[in-house]
C-alpha positions as CSV (number, residue, x, y, z in Angstrom):
1,M,84.7,61.9,6.3
2,S,85.6,58.3,7.0
3,S,84.3,56.7,10.2
4,L,86.4,56.0,13.3
5,P,86.0,52.2,13.0
6,F,87.2,52.4,9.5
7,F,90.4,54.3,10.5
8,R,91.0,52.0,13.4
9,T,90.7,49.0,11.1
10,K,93.2,50.5,8.6
11,A,95.6,51.2,11.5
12,R,95.3,47.7,12.9
13,T,95.9,46.3,9.5
14,F,99.0,48.4,9.0
15,F,100.6,47.4,12.4
16,S,99.6,43.8,11.8
17,L,101.4,43.9,8.5
18,F,104.3,45.7,10.3
19,A,104.6,42.8,12.7
20,A,104.3,40.1,10.0
21,A,106.9,41.8,7.9
22,L,109.4,42.1,10.7
23,L,108.9,38.5,11.7
24,A,109.4,37.4,8.1
25,V,112.8,39.0,7.9
26,L,114.1,38.0,11.3
27,P,116.0,35.0,9.9
28,V,117.7,37.2,7.3
29,G,119.5,39.5,9.7
30,C,119.3,42.7,11.7
31,S,120.2,44.9,8.8
32,M,117.2,43.9,6.7
33,L,115.0,43.9,9.8
34,E,115.8,47.5,10.5
35,Q,115.4,48.5,6.8
36,T,111.9,47.0,6.8
37,E,111.0,48.6,10.0
38,R,112.1,52.0,8.9
39,E,110.1,51.7,5.7
40,L,107.0,50.8,7.6
41,V,107.5,53.5,10.3
42,F,108.0,56.4,7.9
43,R,105.8,55.2,5.1
44,I,107.0,58.0,2.7
45,E,104.6,59.1,0.1
46,P,106.6,60.3,-3.0
47,G,105.7,63.4,-4.9
48,T,103.3,66.2,-4.1
49,A,100.2,65.8,-1.9
50,S,97.1,65.8,-4.1
51,W,95.6,68.7,-2.1
52,F,98.7,71.0,-2.5
53,R,97.9,74.0,-4.6
54,G,101.3,75.7,-4.5
55,L,103.3,77.8,-2.1
56,P,101.8,81.0,-0.8
57,S,103.6,84.2,-1.5
58,G,106.2,85.0,1.1
59,V,107.4,81.4,1.6
60,E,111.2,81.1,0.9
61,E,112.5,77.6,0.0
62,L,115.8,76.8,1.7
63,E,118.4,74.0,1.5
64,L,120.1,73.3,4.8
65,T,123.3,71.3,4.8
66,T,126.5,70.4,6.7
67,P,129.9,69.5,5.4
68,A,129.2,65.9,6.4
69,F,126.3,65.7,3.9
70,G,128.4,66.1,0.8
71,D,126.4,66.6,-2.4
72,K,124.1,63.7,-2.0
73,Q,122.2,64.9,1.1
74,N,120.4,68.0,2.1
75,I,117.4,69.2,4.2
76,H,114.8,71.1,2.2
77,A,112.9,73.7,4.2
78,W,110.3,76.4,4.0
79,W,110.7,79.7,5.8
80,W,107.5,81.7,6.1
81,P,108.1,84.9,8.1
82,A,105.1,86.5,9.9
83,D,103.8,89.8,8.8
84,Q,104.9,91.3,12.1
85,A,108.6,92.1,12.3
86,D,110.6,90.1,14.8
87,A,107.7,87.8,15.5
88,P,108.2,84.6,17.5
89,A,109.6,81.8,15.2
90,L,108.6,78.2,15.4
91,L,110.3,75.1,14.1
92,Y,107.7,72.7,12.6
93,L,108.5,69.0,12.7
94,H,106.1,66.8,10.8
95,G,105.2,63.1,11.2
96,S,105.4,60.1,8.9
97,R,104.1,59.7,5.4
98,W,103.5,63.2,4.0
99,N,106.2,65.6,3.0
100,L,105.8,69.4,3.5
101,T,103.3,69.7,0.6
102,G,100.9,67.7,2.7
103,H,101.3,70.0,5.8
104,L,100.7,73.4,4.3
105,F,97.2,73.6,5.8
106,R,98.7,73.3,9.4
107,L,101.5,75.7,8.6
108,E,98.9,78.3,7.5
109,Q,97.1,77.8,10.8
110,I,100.2,78.2,12.9
111,R,101.2,81.3,11.0
112,S,97.8,82.7,11.5
113,L,98.5,82.6,15.2
114,G,101.3,85.2,14.6
115,F,104.4,82.9,14.2
116,S,107.1,82.8,11.7
117,V,107.5,79.2,10.7
118,L,110.6,77.2,9.6
119,A,109.3,73.8,8.4
120,I,111.6,71.0,7.2
121,D,111.4,67.7,5.3
122,Y,113.7,65.1,6.9
123,R,116.2,63.6,4.6
124,G,114.4,61.1,2.3
125,F,111.2,63.1,2.3
126,G,110.1,65.4,-0.5
127,K,112.9,67.4,-2.0
128,S,115.3,66.5,0.9
129,L,118.1,64.3,-0.5
130,G,119.2,61.3,1.4
131,E,118.6,57.7,2.3
132,L,115.6,56.2,4.0
133,P,115.2,58.1,7.3
134,S,115.9,56.6,10.7
135,E,115.2,57.7,14.3
136,A,118.8,58.9,14.5
137,S,118.7,60.8,11.2
138,V,115.5,62.7,11.9
139,Y,116.9,63.8,15.3
140,E,120.0,65.1,13.6
141,D,117.9,66.9,11.0
142,A,115.9,68.6,13.7
143,R,119.1,69.8,15.4
144,I,120.5,71.2,12.1
145,A,117.2,73.0,11.5
146,W,117.2,74.4,15.0
147,D,120.7,75.8,14.5
148,H,119.4,77.6,11.4
149,L,116.3,78.9,13.2
150,K,118.6,80.6,15.7
151,S,120.0,82.7,12.9
152,L,116.5,83.6,11.7
153,Q,115.3,84.5,15.2
154,P,118.3,85.2,17.5
155,D,116.1,85.8,20.6
156,A,115.8,82.5,22.5
157,S,112.6,83.8,24.2
158,K,110.9,84.0,20.8
159,R,111.8,80.5,19.5
160,L,109.4,77.5,19.9
161,I,109.4,73.9,18.8
162,Y,106.3,72.2,17.4
163,G,105.9,68.5,16.5
164,H,102.9,66.7,15.1
165,S,102.4,62.9,15.5
166,L,105.8,61.2,15.0
167,G,107.2,64.7,14.8
168,G,106.2,65.1,18.4
169,A,108.8,62.5,19.4
170,V,111.4,64.3,17.3
171,A,110.4,67.6,19.1
172,V,110.6,66.1,22.5
173,D,114.1,64.7,21.7
174,L,115.2,68.2,20.5
175,A,113.7,69.9,23.5
176,T,115.5,67.5,25.9
177,D,118.8,68.1,24.2
178,L,118.3,71.9,24.4
179,G,117.5,71.5,28.1
180,Q,121.0,70.1,28.7
181,A,122.7,73.0,26.8
182,T,124.7,75.4,28.9
183,D,124.3,78.2,26.4
184,D,121.2,80.2,27.2
185,D,121.0,81.5,23.6
186,A,120.6,77.9,22.4
187,G,117.3,77.4,24.1
188,A,113.6,77.7,23.2
189,R,110.6,79.5,24.8
190,A,108.3,76.5,24.7
191,L,107.6,73.0,23.3
192,I,104.2,72.2,21.6
193,I,103.4,68.6,20.7
194,E,100.2,67.5,19.1
195,S,98.6,64.1,18.4
196,T,101.6,62.3,19.5
197,F,102.5,59.2,21.6
198,T,104.6,57.9,24.5
199,T,106.8,55.4,22.5
200,L,106.6,53.8,19.1
201,A,106.2,50.4,20.7
202,D,103.3,51.6,22.8
203,I,101.3,52.9,19.8
204,A,102.1,49.9,17.7
205,T,101.0,47.5,20.5
206,E,97.9,49.6,21.2
207,V,96.6,49.9,17.6
208,A,97.6,46.5,16.2
209,D,95.6,44.6,18.9
210,T,97.6,41.5,18.1
211,P,99.3,38.8,20.2
212,W,102.5,39.1,18.2
213,P,105.4,40.6,20.1
214,I,105.6,43.9,18.4
215,R,107.2,45.7,21.3
216,W,110.2,43.4,21.3
217,L,110.7,43.8,17.5
218,V,110.8,47.6,17.4
219,S,114.3,49.1,17.2
220,Q,113.2,52.7,16.3
221,K,112.2,53.7,19.9
222,F,110.9,57.3,19.7
223,D,110.7,57.1,23.4
224,S,109.1,60.4,24.5
225,I,107.8,59.2,27.9
226,D,111.4,58.7,29.2
227,K,112.6,62.0,27.9
228,I,109.8,64.5,28.6
229,D,110.6,65.0,32.2
230,Q,114.0,66.3,31.1
231,V,112.5,69.1,29.1
232,R,113.3,72.4,30.8
233,M,110.8,74.7,29.1
234,P,107.0,75.2,29.2
235,V,105.2,72.3,27.4
236,L,101.8,72.4,25.7
237,I,100.4,69.0,24.8
238,V,97.4,68.9,22.4
239,H,95.3,66.0,21.4
240,G,91.9,65.5,19.7
241,T,89.5,63.3,21.7
242,A,88.4,61.5,18.5
243,D,91.9,60.8,17.1
244,P,91.4,57.5,15.3
245,Y,95.1,56.7,15.1
246,V,96.7,57.8,18.4
247,P,94.5,57.6,21.5
248,A,94.4,60.8,23.6
249,R,95.4,58.9,26.7
250,F,99.0,58.9,25.4
251,S,99.1,62.6,25.7
252,Q,97.7,62.4,29.2
253,E,100.6,60.1,30.1
254,L,103.1,62.5,28.6
255,Y,101.5,65.3,30.5
256,D,101.7,63.4,33.7
257,A,105.4,62.7,33.2
258,A,106.3,66.3,32.2
259,Q,107.5,69.0,34.6
260,E,105.8,72.2,35.2
261,P,105.0,74.6,33.6
262,K,102.8,72.4,31.4
263,R,99.3,72.4,29.9
264,L,97.2,69.5,28.4
265,L,94.7,70.7,25.9
266,L,92.1,68.1,24.8
267,I,90.1,69.2,21.8
268,E,86.6,67.7,22.0
269,G,85.8,65.9,18.7
270,G,89.3,66.7,17.3
271,T,90.9,64.0,15.1
272,H,94.5,63.4,14.3
273,N,94.8,66.4,11.9
274,N,92.2,69.0,12.7
275,S,92.6,69.9,16.3
276,M,94.3,73.2,15.6
277,R,91.5,74.2,13.2
278,I,88.5,73.3,15.3
279,G,90.1,74.4,18.5
280,R,91.9,77.6,17.4
281,Q,90.6,79.8,20.2
282,E,91.4,77.1,22.8
283,Y,94.9,76.9,21.3
284,R,95.3,80.6,21.5
285,Q,94.1,80.7,25.1
286,A,96.3,77.7,26.1
287,L,99.4,79.4,24.6
288,D,98.7,82.6,26.4
289,E,98.1,80.9,29.7
290,L,101.2,78.7,29.4
291,L,103.5,81.5,28.4
292,G,102.0,84.4,30.2
293,K,100.7,86.3,27.2
294,T,103.2,85.3,24.5
295,P,105.0,88.4,23.4
296,N,104.3,89.9,20.0
297,I,101.7,87.3,19.0
298,P,98.4,88.9,18.0
299,G,95.2,87.5,19.6
């Protein structure tokens, strides 16, 4: 495993390059500025993750679309039903860089907790057709996926939202939107966010450790701190104390801003990607406590 200082150095280098690139294109115009920013924020790795060994049996590949997409856009998704009939279903929203093939290990961990899982690649990731993602487009993709999840699990009390890293901001936005819905059947039982941040500007400023005005250059806001108090469902916020990319204090700030019922779970020694694995029992207990013994999920 790489050391924490090494990861911090890589992250600082990335965000320093992020600032330099944005400053370089400022004279060219807003359009190119936003394009460069989106490339740096999403950092899409093409192809299949090197550690991917194929889909487990039982996973169904789906193509989600809307009339507005035409034939040049779609959302590629995996639907992995639990062994237990009518199990709670969870929408999985991933972060930047890796497509679904890079997230199978976490999907396996979530399913082992008793959930059926619908996981999507935002347009522009993996097999999902479309242009370079933006904040607006990933929010739209999450809503389209949620509408499909409602058909897979019609019971709102058995639907949950999960977001990891950048996907945590997408999940908060979706949960906020559902909190404003007047239709009870549109809602979710709970929101789970892991290894995420308050705003994109906050994490860029924190990690870059540079005097350059990154905060004022960022147009992709991903502003969870101003939305999370509008979430009208139980919230579980998880963070590894040794996360080399996103400091755990950001999750503390989100927890402080969220409304009850809420739970902050700090996994001692957890990094950006392994908190669910090394803290599985703590995860299970936190879910049970937050939701009052989640129905139909085995212990």
